[in-house]
C-alpha positions as CSV (number, residue, x, y, z in Angstrom):
1,M,-49.0,4.9,27.2
2,N,-51.5,2.6,28.9
3,K,-50.9,-1.3,29.2
4,G,-53.2,-2.1,26.2
5,Q,-50.9,0.4,23.9
6,L,-47.6,-0.7,25.0
7,A,-49.2,-4.5,24.3
8,E,-50.0,-3.5,20.9
9,M,-46.6,-1.6,20.3
10,M,-44.8,-4.7,21.8
11,A,-46.8,-7.3,19.5
12,D,-46.1,-4.9,16.3
13,S,-42.1,-5.1,17.4
14,A,-41.7,-8.7,18.3
15,G,-44.4,-10.2,15.9
16,M,-46.9,-11.7,18.8
17,T,-50.2,-11.4,19.2
18,K,-51.4,-8.6,21.7
19,A,-52.6,-11.1,24.4
20,E,-49.2,-12.6,24.0
21,A,-47.6,-9.1,24.8
22,A,-50.0,-8.5,27.8
23,R,-49.1,-11.8,29.2
24,A,-45.3,-10.9,28.7
25,I,-46.3,-7.8,30.2
26,D,-48.4,-9.2,33.1
27,A,-44.9,-11.5,33.6
28,L,-42.7,-9.1,34.0
29,A,-44.6,-6.9,36.6
30,R,-45.1,-10.0,39.0
31,A,-41.5,-11.2,38.5
32,V,-40.1,-7.9,39.5
33,T,-42.9,-7.4,42.6
34,A,-41.6,-10.6,43.5
35,A,-38.3,-10.3,43.6
36,T,-38.0,-6.7,45.1
37,D,-40.9,-7.9,48.0
38,Q,-37.7,-10.2,48.7
39,G,-35.6,-7.5,49.1
40,D,-33.6,-7.6,45.5
41,S,-32.7,-5.3,42.6
42,V,-33.8,-5.6,39.1
43,V,-31.6,-4.5,36.8
44,L,-32.6,-4.3,33.1
45,Q,-29.3,-3.1,31.4
46,G,-29.9,-0.4,29.2
47,F,-33.3,0.4,30.6
48,G,-32.7,0.7,34.2
49,T,-33.1,-0.6,37.7
50,F,-36.3,-1.2,39.9
51,A,-35.1,-1.5,43.5
52,P,-37.1,-1.5,47.0
53,R,-37.2,1.6,49.0
54,H,-37.2,2.2,52.9
55,R,-39.1,5.2,54.0
56,A,-38.0,5.7,57.5
57,A,-40.6,6.4,60.2
58,R,-41.9,10.1,60.4
59,T,-44.1,12.9,61.7
60,G,-46.3,14.1,59.6
61,R,-49.4,16.6,59.3
62,N,-52.8,16.0,58.8
63,P,-54.3,18.6,56.1
64,A,-57.4,18.9,56.7
65,T,-56.8,19.1,60.4
66,G,-53.5,20.6,61.0
67,E,-52.6,17.6,63.7
68,T,-49.6,15.8,64.0
69,I,-49.3,12.2,63.2
70,E,-47.0,9.5,63.0
71,I,-46.2,8.1,59.6
72,A,-44.8,4.5,59.9
73,A,-41.7,3.1,58.4
74,S,-42.7,1.7,55.2
75,T,-41.3,0.1,51.4
76,T,-41.7,1.6,47.9
77,L,-40.9,0.1,44.8
78,G,-38.6,2.2,43.3
79,F,-37.1,2.9,39.8
80,K,-33.8,4.6,38.1
81,A,-33.8,5.0,34.8
82,A,-30.4,4.0,32.6
83,K,-28.2,6.3,31.6
84,R,-28.5,7.1,28.1
85,K,-25.9,7.1,25.5
86,A,-24.5,10.5,23.9
87,D,-25.0,9.0,20.8
88,A,-28.8,7.7,21.1
């Protein structure tokens, strides 16, 4: 499913226009990005948790040449889905 299809589904479900749904999706993405950039987690009950994940620096290998390279530490955005109820 792409963003347009998600916006259409949200518009039908919430009684809004597709453009309004697309703006809501964009706003959610910006809010999650801003919060996780500050090191905070975003918990959506019944859906899941977005949280920054830190990767330590490590040694890797260039697959083309086989040369050993150093990979810098980085922070990525992680998502962990909420547990589903057994009756759902």
